[in-house]
C-alpha atoms as one frame of an Amber mdcrd trajectory, in Angstrom:
protein
   2.853  20.959 -21.677   4.399  17.986 -20.159   1.674  15.566 -21.203   2.710
  16.267 -24.828   6.574  14.935 -23.935   5.491  11.802 -23.320   5.612  10.453
 -27.120   9.309  11.591 -26.781  10.192   9.188 -23.860  10.665   5.266 -24.164
  10.433   5.434 -20.427   7.473   7.685 -20.058   5.356   5.632 -22.633   6.291
   2.291 -20.840   5.072   3.389 -17.849   1.586   4.585 -19.048   1.210   1.320
 -21.330   1.653  -0.907 -18.160  -0.781   1.182 -16.311  -3.513   0.772 -19.274
  -2.908  -2.866 -19.194  -3.527  -3.187 -15.889  -6.011  -0.988 -15.793  -8.097
  -2.800 -19.108  -7.206  -6.002 -17.544  -8.517  -5.186 -14.224 -12.162  -3.913
 -16.164 -12.229  -7.074 -17.932 -11.704  -9.329 -14.535 -14.233  -7.099 -12.823
 -17.047  -8.195 -15.549 -16.195 -11.775 -15.220 -16.265 -11.753 -11.582 -19.440
 -10.226 -11.374 -21.574 -11.466 -14.414 -23.248 -14.105 -12.445 -24.209 -11.539
  -9.859 -28.159 -11.558  -9.071 -27.747  -7.921  -8.722 -27.848  -5.822 -11.980
 -25.944  -2.767 -10.070 -23.355  -5.327  -9.656 -23.210  -6.633 -13.013 -22.526
  -2.827 -14.049 -19.756  -2.733 -12.071 -17.162  -2.858 -15.055 -18.877   0.177
 -16.958 -18.298   2.138 -13.713 -14.762   1.181 -13.499 -14.755   2.218 -16.845
 -15.804   5.596 -16.309 -13.679   6.109 -13.261 -10.311   5.001 -15.685 -11.059
   7.946 -18.018 -11.405  10.137 -15.157  -7.908   8.586 -14.045  -6.644   9.533
 -17.196  -7.487  13.055 -16.863  -6.274  13.309 -13.478  -2.814  11.541 -14.479
  -2.730  14.120 -17.350  -3.210  16.920 -14.939  -0.608  15.579 -12.527   2.026
  15.288 -15.270   1.665  18.953 -16.175   1.669  20.207 -12.595   5.527  21.610
 -11.879   6.967  19.345  -9.036   7.892  22.800  -7.172   4.042  23.474  -6.740
   3.729  19.952  -4.766   7.219  20.787  -2.655   5.199  24.355  -1.813   1.773
  22.955  -0.527   3.311  19.545   0.701   2.133  20.861   4.207  -1.042  22.629
   3.543  -2.013  19.266   1.642  -1.130  17.170   4.990  -2.976  19.275   6.991
  -6.353  19.149   5.244  -5.747  15.230   4.597  -5.764  15.271   8.963  -8.717
  17.763   9.147 -10.565  15.316   6.957  -9.618  12.041   8.866 -10.718  13.893
  12.293 -13.958  14.840  10.695 -14.235  10.581   9.755 -13.337  10.222  13.527
 -16.354  12.346  14.716 -18.892  11.362  11.769 -18.429   7.782  12.616 -20.054
   5.570  15.079 -17.373   4.188  17.233 -14.644   5.652  14.621 -16.179   3.274
  11.984 -16.448   5.496   9.203 -13.911   5.129   6.143 -15.088   7.671   3.708
 -17.110  10.648   2.606 -20.470  10.484   0.166 -19.808  13.695  -2.286 -22.848
  12.174  -4.088 -20.898  11.053  -7.517 -18.526   8.790  -5.126 -17.299   7.826
  -1.863 -14.061   9.568  -1.021 -11.960   6.996   0.832  -9.631   9.436   2.821
  -7.044   6.590   3.814  -6.358   6.463  -0.155  -5.575  10.393  -0.202  -3.698
  10.243   2.924  -0.801   8.166   1.092  -0.288  11.074  -0.988   0.047  13.190
   2.192   2.343  11.253   3.954   4.588  10.650   0.795   4.543  14.524  -0.076
   4.944  15.614   3.686   7.793  13.361   4.206   9.529  14.146   1.095   9.441
  18.084   1.875  10.885  17.662   5.454  13.431  15.166   4.925  14.475  17.102
   1.627  15.099  20.314   3.920  16.015  19.028   7.308  19.881  19.803   7.906
  19.687  17.774  10.789  22.175  14.864  10.656  20.691  11.597   9.334  20.501
   9.478  12.933  19.386  12.466  14.741  16.625  11.905  17.333  14.989  14.655
  16.920  14.518  13.915  13.137  13.245  10.384  14.016  11.134  12.121  16.177
   9.323  14.710  13.771   9.343  11.739  11.001   7.711   9.508  13.028   4.889
  12.261  14.407   4.156  13.144  10.824   3.598   9.658   9.492   2.029   8.436
  13.303  -0.604  11.227  13.793  -2.382   9.951  10.423  -2.005   6.087  10.887
  -3.160   6.514  14.229  -6.558   7.981  12.529  -6.733   5.227  10.181  -6.415
   2.982  12.710  -9.535   4.093  14.525 -11.603   3.815  11.453 -10.512   0.427
  11.755  -8.358  -0.060   8.464  -5.653  -2.118   9.268  -4.145  -2.721   5.937
  -3.727   1.243   5.110  -1.851   1.776   8.535   0.537  -0.860   7.406   1.473
   1.182   4.298   2.567   3.943   6.469   4.699   1.779   8.205   5.875   0.554
   4.522   6.598   4.277   3.502   8.024   5.442   6.797  11.380   2.924   6.687
  11.628   2.723   2.755  11.526   6.484   2.526  13.840   7.379   5.477  16.323
   4.671   3.838  16.212   6.378   0.665  17.030   9.794   2.138  20.328   8.444
   3.443  19.653   6.722   6.879  22.052   3.162   7.234  20.810  -0.172   6.952
  22.025  -0.956  10.579  19.717   1.971  11.872  17.005   0.711   9.843  17.055
  -2.454  11.243  17.143  -0.806  14.683  14.154   1.244  13.783  12.170  -1.823
  12.828  13.168  -3.746  15.735  10.148  -2.584  17.860   7.661  -4.259  15.739
   9.915  -7.481  15.338  10.036  -7.543  19.180   6.399  -6.993  19.563   6.119
 -10.607  17.362   8.828 -12.346  18.971   7.321 -11.605  22.374   4.652 -13.942
  21.649   6.913 -16.577  23.733   9.670 -15.455  25.963  12.542 -17.232  24.600
  12.092 -16.100  20.787  12.048 -12.216  22.157  14.955 -12.922  24.833  17.122
 -14.119  21.888  15.772 -10.842  19.588  16.481  -8.475  22.331  20.056  -9.984
  22.741  20.473  -9.522  19.086  19.580  -5.814  19.349  21.941  -5.056  22.164
  24.983  -6.633  20.156  23.965  -4.434  17.208  23.522  -1.452  19.474  27.050
  -2.401  20.896  28.941  -2.629  17.379  27.471   0.333  15.790  27.510   2.765
  18.708  25.188   4.825  17.641  25.379   7.323  20.836  23.436   7.347  24.081
  20.202   8.840  23.386  19.400   6.418  20.381  20.719   3.359  22.145  18.318
   4.413  25.409  15.492   5.101  23.471  16.103   1.653  21.318  16.766  -0.365
  24.316  13.276   1.405  26.232  10.811   1.056  23.260  12.025  -2.304  22.713
  11.174  -3.443  26.491   7.936  -1.602  26.013   7.177  -3.638  22.789   7.532
  -6.960  24.530   5.851  -5.937  27.863   2.654  -4.202  25.839   1.991  -7.764
  23.560  -0.732  -8.919  25.885  -2.367  -5.441  25.844  -2.364  -5.094  21.878
  -3.655  -8.584  21.133  -6.544  -7.842  23.855  -7.163  -4.336  21.597  -7.353
  -6.170  18.453 -11.000  -6.770  17.074 -12.191 -10.255  17.387 -12.447 -10.553
  13.446  -8.316  -9.173  13.597  -7.734 -11.785  16.018  -9.244 -14.122  13.938
  -7.503 -13.346  10.608  -3.982 -13.643  12.039  -5.135 -16.793  13.604  -6.706
 -18.131  10.368  -3.715 -17.154   8.773  -1.402 -19.109  10.457  -3.867 -22.141
  10.259  -6.625 -21.797   7.128  -8.457 -24.987   8.768  -8.829 -23.521  12.003
 -12.198 -21.849  10.444 -12.755 -23.332   7.406 -16.455 -21.987   7.229 -15.816
 -18.679   8.818 -12.559 -16.297   8.549 -10.804 -19.334   6.861 -13.281 -19.745
   3.824 -11.947 -16.581   2.119  -7.900 -18.088   1.655  -9.348 -21.724   1.103
 -11.308 -20.926  -1.393  -8.902 -18.361  -3.136  -6.502 -21.213  -2.918  -8.630
 -23.518  -4.567  -9.308 -21.028  -7.367  -5.875 -20.213  -8.369  -4.795 -24.080
  -7.835  -7.564 -25.149 -10.572  -6.575 -22.385 -13.121  -3.332 -24.405 -13.616
  -1.036 -22.895 -16.369  -3.552 -21.745 -18.956  -6.711 -21.064 -16.982 -10.141
 -22.274 -17.398 -10.956 -19.695 -19.662 -12.472 -16.495 -19.525 -15.653 -16.383
 -17.707 -15.517 -19.915 -17.463 -14.108 -20.342 -13.741 -16.630 -22.106 -11.466
 -15.385 -20.726  -8.148 -15.792 -17.333  -9.620 -19.490 -17.887 -11.174 -20.945
 -19.884  -8.586 -19.585 -16.810  -5.902 -17.258 -18.922  -3.766 -14.870 -16.384
  -3.662 -15.925 -13.662  -1.393 -14.976  -9.729  -2.669 -13.902 -11.345  -5.405
 -13.867  -8.157  -7.515 -11.952  -6.143  -5.205  -9.764  -7.899  -2.298  -9.545
 -11.363  -4.029  -9.606 -10.031  -7.726  -6.233 -11.972  -8.388  -8.057 -15.310
  -7.242 -10.596 -14.856 -10.361  -7.219 -13.981 -12.578  -5.724 -17.181 -11.749
  -8.832 -19.231 -11.892  -9.625 -17.901 -15.471  -6.221 -16.778 -16.738  -4.081
 -19.143 -14.983  -0.335 -19.191 -14.535   0.162 -17.056 -17.344  -2.597 -14.692
 -16.981  -0.857 -13.995 -13.398   2.482 -13.820 -14.688   1.642 -10.892 -17.421
   0.034  -8.788 -14.550   3.043  -9.710 -12.201   5.566  -8.797 -15.474   4.136
  -5.563 -16.333   3.975  -4.288 -12.495   7.593  -5.510 -12.113   8.570  -3.304
 -15.209   6.368  -0.134 -13.834   8.077  -0.918 -10.451  11.632  -0.878 -11.880
  11.074   2.049 -13.911   9.969   4.121 -11.129  13.229   2.992  -9.382  15.179
   3.857 -11.987  13.511   7.366 -12.117  14.078   7.681  -8.265  17.766   7.009
  -8.763  18.502   9.496 -11.458  16.143  12.504 -10.270  18.545  15.435  -9.955
  16.180  16.696  -7.345  16.001  15.203  -3.785  12.176  16.056  -3.120  11.206
  14.327  -6.557  13.602  11.389  -5.937  11.523  10.988  -2.654   8.212  11.269
  -4.089   8.880   8.878  -6.735  10.442   6.175  -4.349   7.343   6.768  -2.059
   4.922   5.888  -4.883   6.753   2.758  -5.764   6.376   1.732  -2.410   2.818
   2.251  -2.090   2.331   0.349  -5.277   4.703  -2.558  -4.471   3.513  -2.835
  -0.729   0.186  -3.156  -1.929   0.963  -5.777  -4.501   2.756  -7.714  -2.277
  -0.001  -7.735   0.375  -2.980  -8.293  -2.171  -1.350 -11.491  -3.652  -0.002
 -12.376  -0.970  -3.267 -12.893   1.102  -4.635 -14.511  -2.440  -2.254 -17.223
  -2.111  -2.584 -17.811   1.570   1.086 -16.234   2.059  -0.507 -12.941   4.337
  -3.173 -12.191   6.661  -5.930 -10.655   4.999  -5.939  -6.994   5.368  -8.334
  -5.404   2.685  -5.569  -3.733   0.606  -7.015  -3.545  -3.443  -4.579  -4.634
  -5.980  -3.384  -1.094  -7.725  -4.979  -0.423 -11.187  -6.986  -4.012 -11.349
  -9.458  -3.937  -8.132 -12.670  -2.206  -8.290 -12.658   0.967  -6.733 -12.993
   4.824  -7.948 -10.524   6.147  -5.029  -7.776   3.096  -5.516  -7.633   3.675
  -9.383  -7.218   7.324  -8.644  -4.454   6.886  -6.269  -2.922   4.485  -8.670
  -3.016   6.731 -11.767  -1.919   9.784  -9.772   1.074   8.013  -8.686   1.948
   7.284 -12.180   1.194  10.680 -12.894   4.032  11.451 -10.527   6.575   8.869
 -12.019   5.889   9.975 -15.323   6.376  13.929 -14.825   9.414  13.233 -12.799
  10.772  10.855 -15.690  10.473  13.964 -18.254  11.778  16.226 -15.635  14.557
  14.146 -14.017  17.115  16.834 -14.790  15.501  19.690 -12.815  17.017  20.967
  -9.448
C-alpha cells in the first residue's frame, strides 16, 4: 500500500509533518479563541475540530492509496456530480443563498468539493487536448469548465471561492504550457474592469493591451476577442458595481479606507490589525489575548484566526505557521515539476494553487492588505469541509511524490 511507503520518503514525511503541525496549531488556537465564549457549544469547537482531523487523516490515507489513473478516469463524472449538487443548492436556497447540504453529522459545503472537481477536470482536459496552447477553442472550453461552477458559486453568494476558480484557471493554463504573454492577455479583462473606475487609467491600460497584441501577433481571432472583451469589461463596470450586494460594496470601500465605517464593515479589519500589532514579537501568551478573550475579533475561529494567532504567539508564532506552509508549498511545486505524468503534474499544481491562494487572501485580509472575502486558513481555521479539503489536497501531493516516476 502507498500509505506504508511514506516512511521511506523524506519529502512525503515532511509534507505530512507540515500538515500535522498546522492542524494541531489550529486546534490549539481554536480552543483559545472560543475559551471565553458564553456558549458551551462553541467552547467545544476544538473537540469537533479534533474529530475532523481524525476523519481527515482517514481520507488522506485513502487518497494516498488510490491510483492517480482512477482520478483521471472519473474526472468528468466527478465534475458533473458537483455541478448537479451546486444546481441543487441554487434550487434549494432562497434567492440562491444556500451554501451547504445538511448531512446530519456535518454540513457539506459543496463549493469546497467544487475546487477539487475543477482541478481534476482541467487537468484531464489539458493533459489530453491536442489543440495548440493558444487555440481559441481550447480557451473557450477551459473557460466554460471553470465558468459554470464559478457562476453557480457566485449565486450563493460566495465571492471568495469564485476567486479561487480564477486563480486555478490562470495557474493551470500557465503550467500546461501557455506563454506568459498570453497569460497577461488572458487576465487583462479583469484588470480592465478595475482600471475602468477612472477613464484615464482605463485608457492607458487599453493602449498597453493593444501594444502587447501588436508585439506578439497571436492571430486575428485571439486579437479580436481580446480587444472586444476588454472593451466590454471597461463598459460594464457601472453595471457590475450596481449588481454587487451592499455588504460586498462596503467591503471594497472599507478595504480602501477602514476608517470609513469603524463600527460597521471596517470593524473587523481594525480589530484584527490591533490584535496582531499588540502581539509584538513574542505575543501575549496562550489564552492571554485581550482582543480575543473579550471577543473584539469577529469570526475569530474561522476567517480571522490568524489575528488570534498573531496576538497570542506574536511574530514568531506567525513565522512558524508561514514557514510550515512555505515548506509544504515548495515541496508541492517540486513534485509538480518532477512528475512524469502530465495529469498528475497538473492536479498537484492545482492543489498547491488552492492552498497558496487561500493562505495569501486569508492572511492578507487579517493584515488589512486584502478585502474580507470569507476564505478560511487551510489546516488552521475551524471547519470540517475546509479541513477535509486541505488533507485531500495533501494526500494528492503525497501520492504524486510517491509515484512521480509513473507515466
